[in-house]
N, C-alpha and C positions, 0 to 999 in steps of 0.2 A: 336491612343491612346496608351500610354506606358503601357507595361505589368507590373503587380504588382507581386512582388516576395513574394508570400504568402506561408509560410512554414506550413507543417502539424504539429499539436500540438504533443508534446512529451507525450505519454501516460504512460511512465514508472512510473511517480509519481502520477498517478490517479488510485485509486483502482477500481476494476471491479464494485463494488457497487456504485461508484461515489464519494467516499470520496477522499479528496486531501491529499496525504500522508505527504506532508510537513507541514500540520497543526496538525498532530498527535503528542501527547506528547512523545511517544516512539521514533518516528523518530527524533524529535527535540533534545531529550536527547542524542540519539545515536550520532548525528553529532555536537552538540553544548555544551552539558552540562553533562559530565560524572558523576558528583555528583548527579544530578537529576535522571540519569539513575539508579544509585545505589538505591535511594529511591523508585523509581517505581518498580524495581525488587523485593525489599524487601516487598513492599505492596502486590505484586502479588504472593509472595512465590516462585520465580524462580531465577535463577542466572542472573547476569548481561549479560553474553553471550547470554542466552536465550531471553533476552529482547531487544537486539540490532536488529534494523530493517532499511533496506534501501528502503523500499517501497513494495507495494503489488506484483509488478511484478518482484522483485529482488530475487536473490537466498537467501540472508540473510534476513529473515523475523522473527519477534518475535514469541515466542511460541504460542501466541493467534492466530495470523494470519496463522500460519502453519496448524492450525486445521480448518480454515475457509472452509466452504463447497461451498461458492459462487464462489470463484476463479476456482476450478476444474470444476464446473458446466459450467461456461462460456467458459472455454477452451475446454471442451468436445463438446460444441455446436458451437465452432468456432467463437465466438463473443468477442468483446472487453469490452462491458459494458452491464449490466443487462437490461438497457433500449432498447437495440437492440433485445432482446429476444421476440419471439412471445407469450411466456407464461407470460410475464411481465404484471402485472395488469394495 
């Protein structure tokens, strides 16, 4: 039987909480629509730079995600996603 070359999924664009970063308005605006990013930044009352985001696990996250308590919780427990936590309901 031939072996199947199955790659591990790339978790960099999957938020710890399970959201898919590429579907986030701020991620899309950061990478595809600078004018939309300006509007979103203005609505949130932050700068365009503070609104830019490359995903939950990236160094450049938007100001909202930088204050997220879920990411540091999962990292502290050594898990990739909330669903892997024994405390998850």
